[in-house]
C-alpha positions as CSV (number, residue, x, y, z in Angstrom):
1,X,101.6,152.5,143.3
2,X,101.6,149.1,143.2
3,X,99.6,149.2,140.1
4,X,102.0,151.7,138.4
5,X,104.9,149.5,139.3
6,X,103.2,146.5,137.8
7,X,102.3,148.6,134.5
8,X,106.3,149.8,134.5
9,X,107.4,146.2,134.8
10,X,104.8,144.9,132.5
11,X,106.0,147.5,129.9
12,X,109.7,146.5,130.5
13,X,108.9,142.9,130.3
14,X,107.3,143.5,127.1
15,X,110.1,145.8,125.6
16,X,112.8,143.0,127.0
17,X,110.6,140.3,125.0
18,X,110.1,142.3,122.0
19,X,114.1,142.8,121.7
20,X,114.5,138.9,122.4
21,X,112.0,138.4,119.8
22,X,113.9,140.9,117.2
23,X,117.4,139.5,117.8
24,X,115.8,135.9,117.3
25,X,114.4,136.8,114.1
26,X,117.7,138.6,113.1
27,X,119.5,135.4,113.9
28,X,117.3,133.4,112.1
29,X,117.5,135.7,109.0
30,X,121.3,135.5,109.4
31,X,121.2,131.6,109.6
32,X,118.9,131.6,106.5
33,X,121.4,134.0,104.4
34,X,124.1,131.8,105.8
35,X,122.3,128.8,104.3
36,X,121.4,130.5,101.1
37,X,125.0,131.3,100.7
38,X,126.2,127.8,101.3
39,X,123.6,126.4,98.7
40,X,124.8,129.0,96.2
41,X,128.4,128.1,96.9
42,X,127.5,124.3,96.5
43,X,125.5,125.1,93.4
44,X,128.5,127.0,91.9
45,X,130.9,124.4,92.9
46,X,128.5,121.4,91.3
47,X,128.1,123.8,88.3
48,X,131.8,124.1,88.0
49,X,132.5,120.5,88.6
50,X,129.7,119.5,85.9
51,X,131.4,121.9,83.3
52,X,134.6,119.9,83.8
53,X,133.0,116.7,83.1
54,X,131.3,117.9,80.1
55,X,134.6,119.6,78.8
56,X,136.3,116.2,79.7
57,X,133.6,114.2,78.2
58,X,133.5,116.4,74.8
59,X,137.1,116.2,74.6
60,X,137.4,112.3,74.7
61,X,134.1,112.3,72.3
62,X,136.2,114.2,69.9
63,X,139.1,112.0,70.5
64,X,136.9,108.7,69.6
65,X,135.3,110.7,66.6
66,X,138.8,111.1,65.1
67,X,139.8,107.3,65.8
68,X,136.5,106.2,64.3
69,X,136.7,108.5,61.4
70,X,140.4,107.2,60.7
71,X,139.1,103.7,60.9
72,X,136.2,104.2,58.5
73,X,138.7,106.1,56.2
74,X,141.0,103.4,55.9
75,X,138.3,100.7,55.7
76,X,136.9,100.1,52.3
77,X,135.0,97.2,53.7
78,X,133.1,99.6,55.8
79,X,132.7,102.1,53.3
80,X,131.4,99.4,51.1
81,X,128.9,98.3,53.7
82,X,127.8,101.7,54.5
83,X,127.1,102.5,50.5
84,X,125.0,99.4,50.3
85,X,122.9,100.0,53.3
86,X,122.5,103.5,52.5
87,X,121.3,102.8,48.8
88,X,117.5,103.2,48.7
89,X,117.4,100.6,46.1
90,X,119.1,97.9,48.0
91,X,117.8,94.6,47.7
92,X,118.8,91.3,49.6
93,X,120.7,90.2,46.5
94,X,122.9,93.4,46.5
95,X,123.3,92.9,50.3
96,X,124.3,89.4,50.2
97,X,126.9,90.3,47.4
98,X,128.3,92.9,49.5
99,X,128.1,90.6,52.6
100,X,130.3,88.0,50.3
101,X,132.7,90.3,49.0
102,X,133.5,92.4,52.1
103,X,133.7,88.8,54.6
104,X,136.1,87.4,51.6
105,X,137.9,90.7,52.2
106,X,138.4,90.4,55.6
107,X,139.2,86.9,55.8
108,X,142.1,87.3,53.0
109,X,143.3,90.5,54.9
110,X,143.0,89.7,58.5
111,X,142.8,85.9,58.5
112,X,139.5,86.1,60.2
113,X,137.0,82.8,60.0
114,X,133.5,83.1,59.8
115,X,131.2,80.7,61.3
116,X,127.4,80.3,60.6
117,X,125.0,78.8,63.2
118,X,121.5,78.4,63.5
119,X,119.1,81.3,65.0
120,X,119.6,81.6,68.6
121,X,123.0,80.0,69.1
122,X,124.6,83.5,69.5
123,X,122.3,84.8,71.7
124,X,122.4,81.7,74.3
125,X,126.2,81.8,73.8
126,X,126.5,85.7,74.9
127,X,123.5,85.9,77.0
128,X,122.6,88.9,74.9
129,X,118.7,88.4,73.5
130,X,118.8,90.3,70.2
131,X,122.4,89.7,69.5
132,X,123.0,87.8,66.4
133,X,126.9,87.8,65.9
134,X,129.9,87.8,68.1
135,X,133.5,87.8,67.6
136,X,135.9,85.5,69.5
137,X,139.1,86.9,70.1
138,X,140.9,83.7,71.0
139,X,139.9,82.0,67.7
140,X,139.7,84.9,65.4
141,X,136.2,83.8,64.4
142,X,133.2,86.0,63.9
143,X,130.2,83.7,64.6
144,X,127.0,84.8,63.3
145,X,123.5,83.4,63.3
146,X,121.9,82.9,59.9
147,X,119.1,85.5,60.7
148,X,115.8,84.4,59.0
149,X,114.2,86.9,56.8
150,X,110.7,88.3,58.6
151,X,108.7,88.0,55.7
152,X,109.9,84.3,54.9
153,X,111.8,82.3,57.4
154,X,113.0,79.8,54.9
155,X,115.4,82.7,53.5
156,X,118.2,84.5,55.2
157,X,117.7,88.2,55.7
158,X,121.0,89.6,54.1
159,X,120.2,92.9,55.3
160,X,120.3,92.2,58.7
161,X,123.3,90.0,58.0
162,X,125.4,93.1,56.5
163,X,124.3,95.2,59.6
164,X,125.9,92.5,61.9
165,X,128.9,92.1,59.7
166,X,129.5,96.2,60.1
167,X,129.1,95.7,63.7
168,X,131.5,93.2,64.3
169,X,134.0,94.2,61.8
170,X,134.1,97.6,63.0
171,X,134.5,96.1,66.5
172,X,137.5,93.8,65.3
173,X,139.1,97.2,64.0
174,X,138.5,99.0,67.2
175,X,140.2,96.3,69.4
176,X,143.3,96.5,66.9
177,X,143.2,100.2,67.5
178,X,142.5,100.1,71.5
179,X,144.4,96.8,72.4
180,X,141.5,95.4,74.3
181,X,137.4,95.4,75.0
182,X,137.8,97.1,77.9
183,X,139.7,100.1,76.7
184,X,137.0,100.4,73.7
185,X,134.6,103.4,74.5
186,X,131.2,102.3,73.9
187,X,130.5,105.4,72.0
188,X,133.1,104.3,69.3
189,X,131.4,101.0,69.0
190,X,128.1,103.0,68.4
191,X,129.3,105.5,66.1
192,X,131.3,103.0,63.6
193,X,127.8,100.9,63.8
194,X,125.8,103.9,62.9
195,X,128.4,104.9,60.1
């Protein structure tokens, strides 16, 4: 009889243990489902937030493109620089001619001064290697390094100088539109630089 009670007790304990294990599995399953649902909700929130950020970035980009296009359309100097740089038959002489014409036009129209310095001066001044020109707002002066031609350093690389003029002139025009350095979006300077 004691053996029968032991078997019944063991059987009952086994069923109780199985029920506890099953309850624990269900709890774990519910917890996993809750965690999965939370992750899905978080992913949905992040996706919505990213969508809003992309829409805002796209809106700002379109506004910047409109400003850059307007600046470019109203600037005969930027158009002339772009025309020369895109010409497959451009030469150092044609780049210098365009540089001289546009820089003189800028000087007369806006009162900007141009100061030409030896290689390395602007890079040291701005603490930016590879920066060959800068615009000093306080003195309305474009400071440009005389960039040596890569094939013969005795001569100036007017092709590169013309690119630098485009960049600084575009920057000057953006300053006029946005009012300060801090307000100019980097995208605008890049876009004008590649026009």
